[in-house]
N, C-alpha and C positions, 0 to 999 in steps of 0.2 A: 211314294209313288215314282215310280221310273218316267221318266219324259218319255220314252215310247209308248207308255198304256193312257194317255194321255189323248183324248180323241174330242174334238168340237162338240160343243153342244154338252158335254158330262157335266154331270152336277156335282161339284167341288166341296170340301170345305178348307179354311184356310189355316194352320195350325195354329193353336193358341201361343200367344206373345210372340208372332211374326214381327216384323218390323217394320211391316207397310202401315201396322197398326191396328188392321183389319182382321187380326186372329179371331176365328171361332164364325166367322161368317161363312156364309152358305153364298155361293154362284156358280155361273157355269163357265166354261171354256169358250173362248169367242177365237183366241189364235195361238196356234202355241209355235216353241220354236226359241232362238235366240234372241233376244233384243238389249240394248242399251238402255241404262236406268235413265230414268229423267232428268239428271244431271250430269249424263254423259261420261260418268267416272267410271261405270261398272259395265258388266256385260252377264245380263241373267241368261240363264238357260232351265225354261221352263213355260207361263203361259202365261197371257192376258186374260183376265177373269172379270164378267161382269158382276158386281153384287148390287146392282139395284139403284147405282147412285149413279151422279153424272160425270165419273171415269171411270177408269179402267185400272184393276188392279195390276200390278207385274207381281208375281211370285213362283219362287224358284220350285220345280218338280218335287221335291223333297219335303216341301213344304206344304203338301195339299194331299188332299184324303177323298178316296169317291165316298159319294153318300145316294145312297139308293131315294130317287124320287119318288115321294107320297101318292098312291092313286086319291084321285079325289071318287068322293061319292057318284056312283050313277045319275047322270042328269047335271052333274056341275063341271064346270071348267074355270079355268085360272087364264086371266088378262095382264099383263102390262101395262102401265096407264102411265 
């Protein structure tokens, strides 16, 4: 996926085998842009992804693919606890 195609709130899947150890996980884009890695050695152009864990994952744009969010049946709702 290209950086310009990323949108805040968009559902994405992290590519299998990604170096973050979260390959195959689905989350949503919280912020996009250029970020320093947690150790400060690398600059990553991509997005911060919320994968419903107590941390945000930094992922390069080319390691993300858009995912269509499944619609819930009428009368159902989804909540994050």
